[in-house]
N, CA and C of each residue as an Amber inpcrd file, in Angstrom:
protein
   321
  -7.7120000 -10.4150000  -0.7680000  -6.9410000  -9.9650000  -0.2320000
  -5.3760000 -10.9310000   0.0270000  -4.3000000 -10.5860000  -0.2030000
  -3.1200000 -11.3700000  -0.1530000  -2.4800000 -11.1410000   1.0930000
  -2.1930000 -12.3650000   1.5640000  -1.4820000 -12.4120000   2.9180000
   0.0780000 -12.3110000   2.6900000   0.6570000 -11.1930000   2.9020000
   1.9850000 -11.0440000   2.3770000   2.9700000 -11.5110000   3.6060000
   2.5260000 -11.5910000   4.8840000   3.2940000 -12.1790000   5.6200000
   3.6960000 -13.6520000   5.8080000   3.4290000 -14.3430000   4.7660000
   3.9130000 -15.6290000   4.7010000   4.6200000 -15.9460000   3.4890000
   5.1480000 -14.8130000   2.9240000   5.9770000 -14.8690000   2.0130000
   7.6690000 -14.8890000   2.2220000   8.3650000 -15.5980000   2.0400000
   9.6330000 -16.0120000   2.8980000  10.5370000 -15.7710000   1.8720000
  11.2870000 -14.6840000   1.7440000  12.2160000 -14.0740000   0.7100000
  13.5040000 -15.1650000   0.6420000  13.9210000 -16.1150000   1.8510000
  14.7670000 -16.8330000   1.7480000  14.7410000 -18.0360000   1.2550000
  13.4180000 -18.7380000   0.8330000  13.3180000 -19.8700000   0.4330000
  13.4710000 -20.0090000  -1.1810000  13.6770000 -21.1570000  -1.4500000
  13.8410000 -21.2340000  -3.0080000  12.4510000 -21.4620000  -3.6650000
  12.3580000 -20.7890000  -4.7670000  11.0760000 -20.6580000  -5.3160000
  11.1930000 -21.0700000  -6.9340000   9.8990000 -21.6230000  -7.3670000
  10.1740000 -22.1190000  -8.8390000   9.9530000 -20.6160000  -9.5570000
  10.5060000 -20.4780000 -10.6350000  10.2440000 -19.1010000 -11.1800000
   9.1020000 -18.8160000 -11.6100000   8.4950000 -17.5850000 -11.1640000
   7.1590000 -17.2390000 -11.7050000   5.9830000 -17.8980000 -10.5510000
   6.4570000 -18.8120000  -9.4890000   5.7020000 -19.2270000  -8.5610000
   6.0450000 -18.9640000  -7.2570000   5.8030000 -17.7570000  -6.6340000
   5.8310000 -17.6030000  -5.2720000   5.5340000 -18.4850000  -4.1790000
   6.5150000 -18.9310000  -3.1770000   5.8740000 -19.9180000  -2.3350000
   4.8970000 -19.1560000  -1.2610000   4.0310000 -19.9780000  -1.2300000
   2.8210000 -19.5610000  -0.3810000   2.1660000 -18.3460000  -0.4870000
   2.0120000 -18.0620000  -1.7250000   1.2590000 -16.6560000  -2.3130000
  -0.0130000 -17.0640000  -2.6160000  -1.1820000 -16.5270000  -1.9570000
  -2.5580000 -16.8850000  -2.0250000  -3.2170000 -15.8010000  -1.8510000
  -4.4100000 -15.6770000  -2.6200000  -5.6010000 -14.4670000  -2.5670000
  -6.6010000 -15.1370000  -1.7180000  -7.1740000 -14.2600000  -0.6560000
  -8.3250000 -14.5380000  -0.0590000  -9.4210000 -13.3390000  -0.0200000
 -10.5230000 -13.7510000   0.0600000 -11.6500000 -12.4800000   0.2390000
 -11.9210000 -11.8930000   1.4380000 -10.9830000 -12.4300000   2.4430000
 -11.5580000 -11.7040000   3.8510000 -10.8610000 -10.3830000   4.1000000
 -11.2680000  -9.9430000   5.2380000 -10.7210000  -8.7000000   5.2650000
  -9.6750000  -8.7880000   6.6290000  -8.5910000  -9.7650000   6.2730000
  -7.6550000 -10.2390000   7.3810000  -6.4720000  -9.1080000   6.9810000
  -5.9380000  -8.5580000   7.9900000  -4.9560000  -8.1860000   7.7210000
  -3.6090000  -8.3630000   8.8770000  -2.7940000  -9.3730000   8.3400000
  -1.7240000  -9.6800000   9.4110000  -0.6290000  -8.8940000   9.4960000
   0.1550000  -8.6440000  10.4610000   1.1560000  -8.2350000  10.4730000
   2.5820000  -8.6960000  10.1370000   3.1790000  -8.1210000   9.2610000
   4.4610000  -8.7710000   8.8170000   5.4700000  -8.6520000   9.7690000
   5.5470000  -8.0390000  10.9060000   6.5640000  -8.1070000  11.5930000
   5.7890000  -7.8870000  13.2230000   5.9020000  -9.2060000  13.5500000
   5.1650000  -9.1580000  15.0080000   5.7700000  -8.6100000  15.9170000
   7.0240000  -8.4900000  15.8830000   7.9840000  -7.7890000  16.9160000
   7.6720000  -6.1530000  16.9230000   7.1470000  -5.6660000  16.2890000
   7.0050000  -4.3570000  16.1270000   6.3610000  -3.4730000  17.4170000
   6.7220000  -2.7760000  17.5660000   5.9900000  -1.8750000  18.8660000
   4.4360000  -1.5960000  18.5470000   3.8650000  -0.8560000  19.5580000
   2.3410000  -0.6810000  19.5590000   1.9010000  -0.2060000  18.2640000
   0.5550000  -0.2040000  18.0750000   0.3830000   0.2380000  16.7750000
   0.5330000   1.3980000  16.4620000   0.7860000   1.7540000  15.1610000
   1.2500000   3.2090000  14.7140000  -0.2020000   4.0660000  14.9030000
   0.1650000   5.3220000  14.9660000  -0.9480000   6.1510000  15.2140000
  -1.7730000   6.5610000  13.7280000  -3.0910000   6.9820000  13.7070000
  -3.4760000   7.5110000  12.4880000  -2.8960000   8.2030000  11.5580000
  -2.3370000   9.4060000  12.1690000  -1.4450000  10.1570000  11.1740000
  -0.4450000   9.5580000  10.7310000   0.4310000   8.4020000  11.2390000
   1.6800000   7.5580000  10.6870000   0.7720000   6.7630000   9.5480000
  -0.3040000   6.3880000   9.7410000  -0.9830000   5.6960000   8.2550000
  -1.2040000   6.9160000   7.0220000  -1.5840000   8.0060000   7.6180000
  -2.1360000   8.8800000   6.4540000  -0.5500000   9.4910000   5.8130000
   0.3430000   9.3540000   6.6690000   1.5370000   9.8380000   5.9000000
   2.1670000   8.5640000   4.9780000   1.7700000   7.3040000   5.6020000
   2.2190000   6.1890000   4.6100000   1.3180000   6.1000000   3.5500000
  -0.0450000   6.6300000   3.7070000  -0.8540000   6.7830000   2.4860000
  -0.1930000   7.5770000   1.1690000   0.2550000   8.6670000   1.7910000
   0.7450000   9.6060000   0.7630000   2.0770000   9.1360000   0.1000000
   2.8670000   8.5670000   0.9590000   4.3730000   7.9320000   0.3950000
   3.6350000   6.7150000  -0.7070000   2.8480000   6.1310000  -0.2330000
   2.3570000   5.0870000  -1.2080000   1.8080000   5.7200000  -2.5840000
   1.1620000   6.4550000  -2.5160000   0.7060000   7.3520000  -3.6460000
   1.7060000   7.9090000  -4.6410000   2.5920000   8.6260000  -3.9290000
   3.7680000   9.3360000  -4.4830000   4.8480000   8.1880000  -5.3140000
   5.0180000   7.0040000  -4.4670000   6.1720000   6.1900000  -4.8930000
   5.5560000   4.8590000  -5.9240000   4.3030000   4.6520000  -5.5650000
   3.9250000   3.5400000  -6.3480000   2.5100000   3.7510000  -7.0240000
   2.5840000   4.3400000  -8.1910000   1.0840000   4.4900000  -8.7580000
   0.4340000   3.2710000  -9.2420000   0.9040000   2.1000000  -9.2330000
   0.0920000   0.8120000  -9.3230000  -0.7010000   0.5590000  -8.2140000
  -0.4170000   1.1970000  -7.0010000  -0.9380000   0.9720000  -5.5460000
  -1.8320000   1.8550000  -5.5030000  -3.1780000   1.9270000  -5.5670000
  -4.3020000   2.8350000  -5.4740000  -4.9910000   2.8420000  -4.0890000
  -4.6260000   3.8530000  -3.1540000  -5.0990000   4.0940000  -1.8620000
  -6.7190000   3.9810000  -1.6990000  -7.1190000   3.1970000  -0.9520000
  -8.5610000   3.2580000  -1.0580000  -9.2130000   3.6530000   0.3510000
  -8.2530000   3.6050000   1.1920000  -8.8570000   4.1350000   2.6460000
  -7.7830000   4.1660000   3.6240000  -7.8270000   4.9800000   4.7010000
  -6.9600000   4.8980000   5.6620000  -7.9690000   4.7100000   7.0090000
  -7.8090000   3.3660000   7.3190000  -8.7630000   2.6420000   8.3960000
  -7.9270000   2.9070000   9.9080000  -9.1040000   3.0760000  11.2170000
  -8.3430000   3.1620000  12.5440000  -8.7750000   1.9650000  13.0430000
  -9.7590000   1.0290000  12.6150000 -10.2690000   0.0570000  13.3800000
 -10.0600000  -1.3800000  12.7570000  -9.6800000  -2.3730000  13.3920000
  -9.3100000  -2.7520000  14.7300000  -8.1670000  -2.2700000  15.1850000
  -6.9450000  -1.8020000  14.0640000  -5.9670000  -1.1460000  14.1830000
  -5.5600000  -0.1420000  13.0830000  -4.7440000   0.9850000  13.0440000
  -4.6910000   1.8160000  11.9680000  -3.9660000   0.9810000  10.7100000
  -4.5620000   0.9050000   9.6120000  -3.7650000   0.4130000   8.4810000
  -4.5410000   1.3900000   7.1860000  -3.4420000   1.0210000   6.1050000
  -3.8880000   1.7360000   4.7280000  -4.4530000   0.6980000   4.0110000
  -5.5200000   0.6570000   3.4340000  -6.3430000  -0.1920000   2.4640000
  -5.8510000   0.1460000   1.0790000  -5.2030000  -0.8410000   0.3680000
  -4.7440000  -0.4130000  -1.0070000  -5.1240000  -1.3870000  -2.0150000
  -5.5860000  -1.1580000  -3.4010000  -5.5990000  -1.9670000  -4.3430000
  -4.3210000  -1.8500000  -5.4870000  -3.7810000  -2.9190000  -5.3850000
  -2.4880000  -3.2240000  -6.1110000  -3.2070000  -3.4930000  -7.8230000
  -3.2490000  -2.3090000  -8.4670000  -4.0380000  -2.5640000  -9.7070000
  -3.2050000  -3.3840000 -10.8530000  -2.2420000  -3.4950000 -10.5080000
  -1.2390000  -4.4240000 -11.5570000  -1.5610000  -5.7460000 -11.1320000
  -2.0540000  -6.5290000  -9.8550000  -2.2860000  -7.7430000  -9.6420000
  -3.6810000  -7.6270000  -9.3290000  -4.6310000  -6.9350000  -9.2740000
  -5.9150000  -6.9900000  -9.2120000  -6.4280000  -7.5680000  -7.6680000
  -5.5850000  -7.3560000  -6.7010000  -5.9400000  -7.4370000  -5.1940000
  -6.0820000  -6.1780000  -4.6360000  -6.5210000  -6.4660000  -3.3490000
  -6.6060000  -5.6330000  -2.2680000  -5.8050000  -6.0000000  -1.1360000
  -4.6570000  -5.0220000  -0.5020000  -3.7570000  -5.1710000   0.3030000
  -3.8960000  -4.3340000   1.6020000  -3.4600000  -4.5850000   2.5800000
  -3.4370000  -3.7690000   3.9870000  -2.0590000  -3.7190000   4.6130000
  -1.5380000  -2.1960000   4.6120000  -0.3700000  -2.1110000   5.1790000
  -0.6370000  -1.5070000   6.5470000   0.0130000  -2.2440000   7.5660000
   0.0200000  -1.5510000   9.0350000   1.0970000  -0.7950000   9.3860000
   2.0670000  -0.7940000   8.5710000   3.5270000  -0.1360000   8.8950000
   4.1290000  -0.1030000   7.7600000   5.1340000   0.9140000   7.8310000
   6.0920000   0.9990000   6.7150000   6.6620000  -0.0850000   6.2500000
   7.1690000  -1.1840000   7.0520000   7.7830000  -2.6420000   6.8050000
   6.9570000  -3.2500000   5.9840000   5.6540000  -3.3510000   6.3360000
   4.6810000  -4.1630000   5.3360000   4.5320000  -3.5310000   3.9390000
   4.6860000  -2.4230000   3.8050000   4.7200000  -1.4970000   2.6600000
   6.0640000  -2.0550000   1.7400000   7.3860000  -1.7270000   2.1970000
   8.1670000  -1.9100000   1.6610000   8.7350000  -3.6060000   1.3320000
   8.3200000  -4.2390000   2.2310000   8.3260000  -5.6620000   2.1250000
   7.2760000  -6.3700000   0.6980000   6.1820000  -5.6630000   0.6630000
   5.2520000  -6.0950000  -0.2600000   5.9250000  -5.5430000  -1.7710000
   6.3470000  -4.5070000  -1.7810000   6.9430000  -3.8470000  -2.7400000
   7.9500000  -4.6380000  -3.3160000   9.0340000  -4.9900000  -2.6240000
  10.1710000  -5.7880000  -2.9490000   9.5710000  -7.2750000  -3.3690000
   8.9280000  -7.9980000  -2.7650000   8.3270000  -9.2030000  -2.9650000
   7.7040000  -9.2360000  -4.5540000   6.7470000  -8.2320000  -4.7090000
   6.0890000  -8.1930000  -6.0700000   7.0980000  -7.6490000  -7.0040000
   8.0670000  -7.1390000  -6.9770000   8.9310000  -6.6150000  -7.7020000
   9.8470000  -8.2570000  -7.9370000  10.1630000  -8.9750000  -7.3110000
  10.8390000 -10.2710000  -7.3180000   9.9320000 -11.0180000  -8.0500000
   8.8530000 -11.3020000  -7.8520000   7.6020000 -11.8290000  -8.5550000
   7.4540000 -11.5390000 -10.1870000   7.6900000 -10.3030000 -10.4360000
   7.6230000  -9.7980000 -11.6510000   8.9210000 -10.1950000 -12.3720000
   9.7530000  -9.9400000 -11.8240000  11.2590000 -10.1920000 -12.2790000
  11.0140000 -11.8330000 -12.6840000  10.9220000 -12.5710000 -11.7030000
  10.8600000 -14.1460000 -11.9030000   9.8690000 -14.2630000 -12.8800000
   8.9750000 -13.7290000 -13.2110000   7.7650000 -13.9330000 -14.1020000
   8.1290000 -13.5810000 -15.5220000   8.9120000 -12.6070000 -15.6510000
   9.5960000 -12.1530000 -16.9570000  10.6440000 -12.7110000 -17.6290000
  11.1660000 -13.6670000 -16.4750000  12.6980000 -14.0970000 -16.9330000
  12.4670000 -15.5210000 -17.7070000
């Protein structure tokens, strides 16, 4: 599981070395935006899962979960990790950050 909530896009990073990027084997899903309103509905998560499948083929939707709060469980096949998105902001931030990592890695 990657904790994408700890990535800071404004911090200076060494090329190919994202700051605070780590992988763990727990089932912890942190919200990237703590100020967001109440948990999204299960139907919103199903819509997000469809968007992920359509826009990012390297992200394979594993499950749409309801407990402890609705989220989409996804495998990032490019990086070999499992991630969870509890809102569209989580998903879009993850995609942007992973693109930055790839660009820096190939530079």
